[in-house]
Backbone bond lengths (Angstrom), bond angles and torsions (degrees), N, CA, C in turn:
res aa  C-N    CA-C-N  psi(-1)  N-CA   C-N-CA  omega(-1)  CA-C   N-CA-C  phi
1 M - - - 1.463 - - 1.526 110.89 -
2 D 1.337 116.91 -44.08 1.454 121.14 179.37 1.521 110.85 -62.74
3 K 1.359 115.75 -38.02 1.459 120.06 179.67 1.526 110.74 -64.16
4 E 1.339 116.03 -40.60 1.467 120.62 179.56 1.527 110.78 -64.62
5 L 1.334 116.87 -39.90 1.461 120.79 178.71 1.528 111.31 -64.78
6 K 1.349 116.77 -38.47 1.460 120.56 178.38 1.520 111.09 -64.92
7 I 1.346 116.20 -41.96 1.465 120.81 178.79 1.514 110.28 -62.57
8 M 1.360 116.16 -43.09 1.467 120.53 178.43 1.524 110.96 -62.44
9 G 1.330 116.57 -39.97 1.454 121.24 179.62 1.516 111.93 -63.70
10 K 1.346 116.16 -42.65 1.455 120.39 178.33 1.527 110.76 -63.65
11 G 1.336 115.23 -39.41 1.461 119.89 179.15 1.516 111.56 -62.07
12 K 1.325 117.30 -38.15 1.466 121.56 179.02 1.527 110.96 -65.18
13 K 1.322 116.23 -40.51 1.461 119.50 -178.63 1.524 110.72 -68.52
14 I 1.328 116.56 -42.24 1.461 120.28 177.56 1.527 110.11 -62.23
15 T 1.347 115.96 -41.98 1.464 120.66 179.06 1.522 110.97 -59.45
16 L 1.339 116.55 -44.40 1.467 120.42 179.83 1.525 111.50 -64.51
17 I 1.330 116.62 -40.97 1.466 120.11 179.65 1.525 110.12 -62.53
18 I 1.338 116.11 -45.39 1.469 120.30 179.41 1.524 110.72 -61.01
19 M 1.325 116.85 -46.49 1.468 120.50 -178.41 1.520 111.44 -64.99
20 L 1.326 117.47 -37.77 1.464 120.45 178.23 1.528 111.11 -66.00
21 V 1.329 116.38 -40.01 1.466 120.14 177.59 1.525 110.25 -63.95
22 L 1.342 116.93 -44.06 1.461 120.89 178.62 1.532 111.37 -62.38
23 A 1.341 116.12 -42.98 1.467 120.48 179.12 1.527 110.91 -64.26
24 L 1.334 116.37 -39.98 1.461 120.83 178.79 1.522 110.74 -62.07
25 L 1.336 116.54 -47.25 1.462 120.76 -179.86 1.530 111.31 -62.77
26 M 1.337 115.81 -51.31 1.453 120.04 -177.42 1.525 111.08 -65.36
27 G 1.329 117.14 -40.77 1.459 120.95 179.91 1.517 112.12 -63.23
28 A 1.341 116.82 -45.34 1.463 120.51 -179.41 1.526 111.01 -65.54
29 M 1.341 117.17 -42.38 1.460 120.67 178.82 1.526 110.76 -64.27
30 S 1.319 116.39 -43.15 1.465 120.32 -179.83 1.520 111.75 -66.65
31 A 1.336 115.89 -41.45 1.467 119.94 -179.55 1.516 110.58 -62.26
32 Y 1.333 116.25 -42.38 1.470 119.83 179.37 1.528 110.59 -67.05
33 G 1.335 115.92 -47.51 1.456 120.08 -177.38 1.513 113.50 -64.66
34 A 1.335 116.71 -34.77 1.469 120.50 -176.68 1.523 112.93 -77.73
35 M 1.320 117.60 -11.71 1.467 119.75 179.95 1.524 111.22 -63.99
36 C 1.332 116.77 -35.22 1.470 120.17 -177.42 1.533 111.87 -61.08
37 P 1.343 119.68 -58.37 1.466 118.31 179.91 1.522 113.47 -68.66
38 A 1.337 117.96 -32.97 1.459 120.60 -176.04 1.525 112.03 -67.29
39 Y 1.336 116.58 -43.17 1.466 120.18 -175.29 1.539 112.98 -99.70
40 N 1.335 116.57 -23.74 1.467 120.30 -179.54 1.526 109.82 -134.16
41 P 1.331 118.41 70.35 1.468 120.98 -176.95 1.529 113.85 -61.26
42 E 1.346 117.94 -21.15 1.466 120.58 179.90 1.520 111.85 -62.17
43 R 1.334 116.94 -25.24 1.460 119.91 -179.51 1.522 111.94 -68.41
44 L 1.327 116.41 -16.74 1.461 120.25 176.86 1.525 111.42 -68.81
45 L 1.326 116.41 -18.83 1.458 120.68 -178.53 1.523 112.25 -86.02
46 I 1.338 117.02 -6.46 1.460 121.34 174.96 1.527 107.98 -81.79
47 D 1.310 117.50 113.02 1.466 122.70 -175.65 1.528 109.56 49.99
48 P 1.327 117.70 60.25 1.473 121.47 -172.29 1.533 113.95 -71.85
49 S 1.311 114.95 145.23 1.465 122.10 171.82 1.525 107.90 -102.31
50 E 1.320 116.85 172.82 1.461 119.77 179.12 1.524 110.90 -61.17
51 S 1.354 115.79 -44.31 1.465 119.62 178.91 1.522 111.09 -65.92
52 G 1.357 115.98 -34.20 1.453 119.91 178.74 1.517 112.23 -65.04
53 L 1.327 116.13 -40.05 1.459 120.36 178.54 1.530 110.95 -68.06
54 I 1.334 116.13 -37.93 1.467 120.35 177.39 1.525 109.91 -64.00
55 L 1.337 115.70 -44.39 1.463 120.19 -179.85 1.522 110.57 -64.85
56 Y 1.333 117.02 -39.10 1.465 120.16 178.63 1.530 110.83 -61.72
57 A 1.328 115.81 -42.13 1.468 120.11 178.86 1.524 110.85 -63.57
58 I 1.330 116.34 -38.84 1.473 120.68 179.25 1.528 110.12 -64.19
59 L 1.335 115.63 -44.71 1.462 120.81 -175.37 1.530 112.50 -71.83
60 V 1.324 115.82 -46.25 1.466 120.66 -172.00 1.526 112.24 -96.29
61 T 1.323 116.45 -57.65 1.466 119.99 -176.20 1.530 111.55 -64.98
62 N 1.331 116.14 -44.76 1.471 120.30 -178.67 1.529 112.99 -85.49
63 G 1.324 116.58 -6.67 1.465 120.49 175.99 1.520 115.12 68.48
64 L 1.345 117.31 31.55 1.468 120.22 -178.00 1.531 113.18 -104.16
65 Q 1.320 116.39 18.86 1.459 119.45 179.81 1.528 111.25 -58.35
66 W 1.325 116.39 -37.40 1.469 120.42 -177.92 1.533 111.65 -61.63
67 V 1.347 116.58 -32.81 1.472 119.79 178.86 1.522 109.95 -64.53
68 F 1.321 116.71 -41.71 1.457 121.25 -178.23 1.525 111.39 -72.91
69 I 1.322 116.79 -31.46 1.461 119.80 175.45 1.526 110.13 -66.57
70 V 1.331 116.47 -45.18 1.473 120.82 177.48 1.526 110.42 -62.18
71 A 1.337 116.82 -41.93 1.463 120.94 178.74 1.525 110.95 -62.11
72 N 1.340 116.09 -38.17 1.462 119.76 178.61 1.522 111.57 -66.64
73 I 1.341 115.98 -41.07 1.469 120.32 177.36 1.527 109.97 -62.27
74 F 1.331 116.46 -43.75 1.464 120.85 178.08 1.524 111.60 -62.37
75 T 1.332 116.45 -35.86 1.468 119.83 179.17 1.517 110.78 -66.08
76 W 1.338 116.67 -41.52 1.463 119.57 176.28 1.526 111.17 -63.39
77 I 1.343 116.04 -41.43 1.468 120.15 179.42 1.537 110.11 -62.68
78 A 1.336 116.15 -44.24 1.463 120.60 -180.00 1.523 111.22 -65.27
79 S 1.332 117.39 -36.86 1.464 121.11 -179.95 1.525 111.24 -66.46
80 V 1.336 115.65 -47.96 1.468 119.60 178.04 1.524 109.99 -64.40
81 G 1.343 116.36 -40.94 1.461 120.55 178.38 1.522 112.00 -61.81
82 T 1.333 116.81 -37.54 1.462 120.60 178.83 1.521 111.20 -65.59
83 L 1.334 116.49 -39.09 1.469 120.03 176.24 1.524 110.31 -61.32
84 V 1.326 116.35 -43.65 1.473 120.85 179.01 1.529 110.02 -63.93
85 M 1.346 116.98 -40.82 1.463 120.35 -179.69 1.531 112.10 -67.75
86 L 1.325 116.68 -33.27 1.458 120.58 176.65 1.524 110.42 -63.75
87 I 1.331 115.54 -44.27 1.472 120.45 176.55 1.526 109.91 -65.06
88 A 1.333 116.12 -40.61 1.467 120.91 -178.57 1.526 111.58 -63.37
89 L 1.325 117.13 -37.87 1.466 120.65 179.37 1.517 111.04 -64.79
90 I 1.320 116.09 -45.39 1.466 120.74 -179.29 1.524 111.23 -70.09
91 A 1.356 116.37 -40.06 1.469 121.18 -177.96 1.528 112.87 -84.05
92 K 1.345 116.93 -6.58 1.467 122.71 179.88 1.532 112.20 61.54
93 W 1.327 115.80 47.44 1.461 120.13 174.69 1.517 110.16 -77.42
94 K 1.307 117.13 149.74 1.461 122.49 -171.08 1.524 114.61 -64.83
95 F 1.307 117.84 -32.88 1.459 120.10 -172.08 1.526 113.37 -87.11
96 F 1.339 118.56 9.37 1.465 120.11 -173.10 1.524 112.94 -56.96
97 Y 1.315 117.33 -50.77 1.465 119.27 -171.83 1.530 112.21 -62.70
98 I 1.312 117.22 -55.81 1.466 120.42 -177.81 1.528 110.05 -66.93
99 G 1.334 116.64 -35.10 1.462 120.52 178.90 1.517 111.89 -64.35
100 T 1.334 116.28 -39.03 1.464 120.73 -179.91 1.522 110.89 -70.29
101 V 1.320 117.23 -38.58 1.467 121.01 177.72 1.532 110.11 -61.48
102 V 1.340 116.34 -47.44 1.469 120.83 -178.83 1.524 110.96 -65.96
103 T 1.337 116.51 -46.28 1.465 121.32 -179.33 1.520 111.31 -60.76
104 S 1.330 116.92 -44.14 1.461 121.26 -179.28 1.526 110.98 -65.05
105 A 1.335 116.45 -39.71 1.468 120.21 178.50 1.525 110.63 -62.53
106 I 1.331 117.14 -41.46 1.468 121.42 177.41 1.529 109.72 -62.86
107 G 1.341 116.13 -42.02 1.454 120.55 179.43 1.519 112.87 -62.78
108 V 1.326 116.54 -41.00 1.467 120.84 178.44 1.526 110.34 -62.44
109 V 1.330 116.38 -46.69 1.470 120.89 179.94 1.524 110.62 -62.85
110 S 1.336 117.06 -40.40 1.466 121.09 -177.52 1.519 112.48 -65.80
111 G 1.328 116.90 -27.95 1.456 119.77 179.92 1.512 113.54 -95.34
112 L 1.322 116.50 -36.19 1.462 120.74 -175.52 1.527 112.13 -73.90
113 T 1.329 116.85 -35.94 1.472 120.26 -177.52 1.530 112.41 -60.51
114 P 1.349 119.45 -55.28 1.471 118.05 179.10 1.515 113.01 -65.18
115 Y 1.336 116.96 -33.42 1.470 119.45 179.96 1.523 111.00 -62.64
116 L 1.323 117.23 -46.67 1.465 120.98 -178.80 1.522 111.52 -64.62
117 I 1.333 116.51 -40.65 1.471 119.79 179.90 1.525 110.65 -62.37
118 V 1.343 115.80 -46.74 1.467 120.12 -178.51 1.528 110.67 -69.16
119 A 1.326 116.98 -43.14 1.466 120.76 -178.18 1.526 111.76 -63.38
120 L 1.328 117.25 -39.22 1.464 120.90 179.57 1.531 112.43 -68.69
121 N 1.334 115.52 -16.55 1.464 119.83 177.60 1.531 111.76 -102.13
122 G 1.322 116.03 12.16 1.459 120.72 175.04 1.515 116.08 86.35
123 G 1.336 117.74 10.51 1.462 121.11 179.91 1.519 112.02 -106.46
124 S 1.321 115.71 -168.94 1.464 120.29 179.10 1.521 109.32 -143.12
125 T 1.304 116.36 150.54 1.462 122.73 177.89 1.526 108.54 -152.57
126 P 1.343 117.53 142.34 1.466 120.16 -178.60 1.524 114.43 -77.84
127 S 1.323 118.59 8.28 1.465 120.05 -177.26 1.529 112.31 -64.19
128 Y 1.344 116.65 -18.54 1.462 119.31 177.62 1.528 111.58 -64.46
129 M 1.337 117.05 -23.38 1.462 120.65 -177.71 1.525 111.11 -66.18
130 R 1.346 115.90 -45.44 1.466 118.33 178.75 1.525 110.84 -70.11
131 A 1.338 116.22 -35.98 1.467 119.74 177.90 1.524 110.60 -61.63
132 A 1.326 116.84 -38.76 1.466 121.17 -178.80 1.524 111.68 -66.88
133 I 1.339 116.71 -43.79 1.469 120.04 -178.34 1.524 110.98 -66.55
134 W 1.331 116.76 -46.55 1.474 119.11 177.89 1.535 110.52 -66.38
135 G 1.327 116.44 -31.47 1.462 119.74 177.52 1.521 111.79 -64.86
136 I 1.329 116.37 -39.61 1.468 120.59 178.11 1.523 110.37 -63.18
137 I 1.338 116.14 -43.09 1.472 119.66 178.80 1.525 110.24 -61.99
138 L 1.328 116.68 -43.57 1.460 121.05 -179.82 1.528 111.06 -60.96
139 I 1.323 116.52 -43.30 1.468 120.94 178.92 1.524 110.79 -64.08
140 L 1.342 116.27 -42.91 1.462 120.21 179.07 1.527 111.36 -59.61
141 M 1.343 115.66 -42.17 1.461 119.23 -177.76 1.522 112.23 -67.13
142 L 1.332 116.93 -24.06 1.466 120.43 -178.19 1.530 112.84 -93.79
143 I 1.333 117.52 -10.44 1.467 120.93 177.22 1.536 108.59 -70.41
144 P 1.313 118.55 127.11 1.474 121.13 -177.48 1.522 114.31 -51.96
145 A 1.340 118.11 -39.68 1.463 120.98 -178.72 1.529 111.17 -62.68
146 F 1.330 117.27 -35.78 1.464 120.79 177.15 1.519 110.27 -77.48
147 K 1.318 116.17 -40.92 1.464 120.46 -177.32 1.521 111.75 -60.96
148 R 1.331 116.75 -32.99 1.472 120.72 179.31 1.518 112.19 -69.56
149 S 1.334 116.99 -11.60 1.464 120.35 179.19 1.528 112.06 -79.32
150 F 1.348 116.84 0.27 1.462 121.56 -179.33 1.520 109.58 -124.89
151 D 1.329 116.15 146.00 1.459 119.41 178.63 1.522 109.64 -83.53
152 K 1.336 116.59 -172.93 1.466 120.50 -175.01 1.529 112.83 -64.72
153 N 1.340 117.10 -19.25 1.459 121.13 178.50 1.526 112.87 -92.41
154 G 1.337 115.82 -0.88 1.457 119.00 -179.79 1.509 113.87 84.80
155 I 1.317 117.47 16.54 1.460 122.29 -179.12 1.524 109.50 -92.63
156 S 1.334 116.88 134.64 1.462 121.17 179.38 1.522 109.86 -63.99
157 T 1.314 116.65 132.61 1.476 121.20 -178.51 1.523 111.57 -96.92
158 T 1.338 118.78 6.20 1.464 121.86 -179.82 1.520 110.42 -118.79
159 E 1.328 115.14 151.88 1.454 120.90 176.45 1.528 109.47 -82.56
160 L 1.321 115.72 169.20 1.456 120.51 -175.14 1.513 113.07 -71.30
161 G 1.308 117.68 -34.29 1.465 119.81 179.34 1.521 111.73 95.50
162 N 1.341 116.48 -154.94 1.460 123.17 -176.14 1.532 110.94 -60.73
163 K 1.332 116.19 117.93 1.463 120.63 -176.54 1.519 111.95 -68.72
164 S 1.340 117.69 -34.63 1.466 120.78 -179.61 1.526 110.69 -65.78
165 N 1.333 116.40 -44.26 1.466 119.89 178.60 1.524 111.17 -64.25
166 T 1.330 115.70 -38.81 1.464 120.02 178.64 1.522 110.89 -64.57
167 T 1.340 116.12 -45.09 1.463 120.77 178.89 1.523 110.87 -61.11
168 A 1.344 116.02 -43.70 1.464 120.37 179.46 1.525 111.05 -60.57
169 A 1.331 116.18 -43.77 1.465 120.48 -179.45 1.519 111.22 -65.97
170 L 1.346 116.85 -38.76 1.458 121.05 -178.61 1.527 112.43 -73.53
171 L 1.317 117.12 -12.12 1.459 121.40 172.82 1.523 110.71 -93.71
172 F 1.328 115.84 -45.16 1.461 120.87 -173.49 1.529 112.99 -68.00
173 F 1.324 117.42 -53.71 1.465 120.04 -173.63 1.533 113.44 -68.67
174 P 1.348 119.69 -44.57 1.469 117.95 173.77 1.524 112.19 -62.14
175 G 1.347 116.47 -35.20 1.458 119.46 176.76 1.513 111.50 -61.65
176 A 1.334 116.09 -42.37 1.466 120.72 177.96 1.528 110.57 -62.92
177 L 1.338 116.69 -41.58 1.468 120.78 179.72 1.523 111.07 -64.06
178 I 1.330 116.91 -45.80 1.469 120.97 -178.67 1.525 110.65 -62.83
179 G 1.334 116.93 -41.93 1.453 120.48 179.49 1.509 112.80 -66.51
180 L 1.320 116.77 -46.52 1.464 120.82 -178.71 1.519 111.53 -69.52
181 Q 1.330 116.33 -34.22 1.463 120.12 -178.30 1.520 111.47 -59.92
182 A 1.327 116.70 -35.51 1.457 120.53 -179.65 1.522 112.22 -66.71
183 L 1.328 116.91 -24.01 1.464 120.93 -176.78 1.523 112.88 -87.66
184 F 1.332 117.45 -14.91 1.464 120.25 -173.10 1.530 114.53 -114.17
185 V 1.326 117.77 -5.15 1.463 119.07 -177.68 1.523 110.59 -128.28
186 G 1.326 115.38 166.87 1.451 121.19 178.36 1.511 111.61 -78.57
187 P 1.330 117.65 171.03 1.465 121.80 -176.03 1.519 114.95 -59.77
188 S 1.329 118.75 -30.02 1.467 120.00 -178.13 1.522 112.49 -69.90
189 H 1.352 117.09 -18.61 1.458 120.45 -178.76 1.522 112.33 -97.24
190 M 1.302 118.44 -2.32 1.454 120.60 -172.97 1.518 112.49 -78.75
191 V 1.344 115.42 158.78 1.455 121.12 -178.30 1.520 110.66 -58.21
192 L 1.316 117.32 -40.19 1.456 121.87 -176.43 1.522 112.87 -90.87
193 A 1.327 117.32 11.86 1.464 119.99 -177.60 1.524 111.69 -63.78
194 A 1.333 117.14 -24.26 1.465 120.33 -179.66 1.522 111.54 -60.62
195 A 1.339 116.54 -22.10 1.456 120.21 179.29 1.521 111.96 -74.08
196 Q 1.380 116.50 -11.24 1.457 122.04 177.94 1.536 112.30 59.48
197 I 1.363 116.80 36.36 1.465 120.04 -179.80 1.521 108.75 -100.39
198 Y 1.322 117.24 54.89 1.456 120.57 -175.80 1.529 111.80 -66.14
199 T 1.349 117.19 -30.11 1.461 120.35 -179.34 1.526 110.56 -62.88
200 Y 1.315 115.85 -32.26 1.463 120.74 -177.32 1.525 110.16 -105.14
201 Y 1.337 115.35 47.90 1.457 120.90 -175.68 1.518 112.25 -55.62
202 G 1.359 116.90 -41.34 1.463 119.92 -179.72 1.512 111.98 -60.95
203 M 1.331 116.82 -40.50 1.451 121.11 -179.77 1.525 110.87 -67.41
204 V 1.336 116.00 -45.46 1.459 120.51 -179.45 1.533 110.54 -63.26
205 E 1.319 115.94 -41.70 1.461 120.74 177.98 1.520 110.67 -60.51
206 A 1.336 116.98 -43.89 1.467 121.23 -179.51 1.524 111.32 -63.37
207 I 1.349 115.78 -40.80 1.471 119.67 179.31 1.524 110.38 -63.97
208 Q 1.334 116.60 -43.56 1.455 119.32 -178.82 1.526 111.60 -65.60
209 V 1.334 116.96 -43.92 1.460 120.59 178.24 1.524 109.85 -62.32
210 G 1.337 116.37 -42.34 1.463 120.30 179.41 1.517 112.04 -62.76
211 F 1.344 116.09 -40.20 1.470 120.35 178.37 1.521 110.63 -64.25
212 G 1.337 115.90 -40.70 1.462 120.17 177.63 1.520 111.72 -62.15
213 L 1.328 116.33 -44.01 1.467 120.95 179.08 1.523 111.20 -64.75
214 L 1.335 116.11 -35.79 1.466 120.14 177.99 1.519 111.01 -63.43
215 L 1.333 116.73 -45.58 1.468 120.23 178.15 1.523 110.88 -61.08
216 M 1.323 116.84 -41.44 1.458 120.97 178.65 1.524 110.95 -62.55
217 A 1.332 116.77 -43.38 1.459 121.53 -179.23 1.529 111.41 -63.81
218 V 1.342 115.72 -42.67 1.471 119.22 178.55 1.527 110.10 -65.00
219 G 1.334 116.55 -38.66 1.462 120.27 177.58 1.514 112.19 -61.33
220 V 1.326 116.47 -44.34 1.468 120.98 177.45 1.528 110.20 -63.13
221 L 1.330 116.38 -40.47 1.465 120.83 -179.93 1.526 111.19 -63.57
222 V 1.333 116.78 -44.82 1.467 120.85 178.98 1.526 110.36 -61.63
223 F 1.327 116.65 -42.52 1.461 120.87 179.32 1.530 111.05 -64.04
224 A 1.335 116.16 -43.03 1.467 120.60 -179.04 1.526 111.13 -64.60
225 I 1.339 116.57 -43.30 1.467 120.58 178.92 1.518 111.02 -61.64
226 A 1.340 116.42 -42.22 1.467 121.30 179.18 1.525 110.78 -61.64
227 K 1.340 116.93 -42.42 1.460 121.24 179.50 1.526 111.38 -65.50
228 I 1.323 117.28 -41.61 1.479 121.02 179.01 1.514 110.78 -63.26
229 R 1.337 116.40 -42.98 1.472 120.77 179.52 1.524 111.55 -65.04
230 S 1.341 116.96 -39.35 1.468 120.30 -179.38 1.526 111.11 -66.48
231 K 1.329 117.79 -34.66 1.459 121.07 178.83 1.519 111.24 -70.88
232 R 1.341 116.15 -36.16 1.463 119.94 179.03 1.521 111.96 -68.15
233 N 1.352 114.43 -33.39 1.469 118.54 179.17 1.518 111.75 -80.41
């Protein structure tokens, strides 16, 4: 029974690490991508889409640009906070639990607010993706079974567990996120958007998807090697 509880505890810690990494990636990508419309809405009029025109009207005509600027600032805060919480979980810093709850709540608000505004006006925005990931983390932290994995100071009471499985998971799931993210968002939100190669969107999209698939493949390979070695031993 004790062995089963230890395995469950390790699984919870790995799950939190994976979710924090995913939230960090998605939050940073969203924060960078959202800076363009939030601070320079006129760029939405360059080769505009229907959603772009709707967003421009929301920002300029309806005077809600300040809401999107605040949401962008909150997204950056949540992204940096998530990085700190990831380090805190591994290093067993005291403020991890309450810090993660607060950071995740900020992340949910930063993504849900612009999504609801745009959706209610008939448009679409990928900000719901970051809201969903931070929302999952927030729910996990409030589930009693997860909450019991931390002491009164918010320090994780379980060890990380199998390093090979953890490494495989940290390659596979972020790889899946990076690959899928390229298929659901515009070029300004992509990982490689910093290169400013918007003219070659198809090429940049292919590179990002390929990189995601590569990470997934390496993750599967690491997991398979670990399983083969464990059977031999």
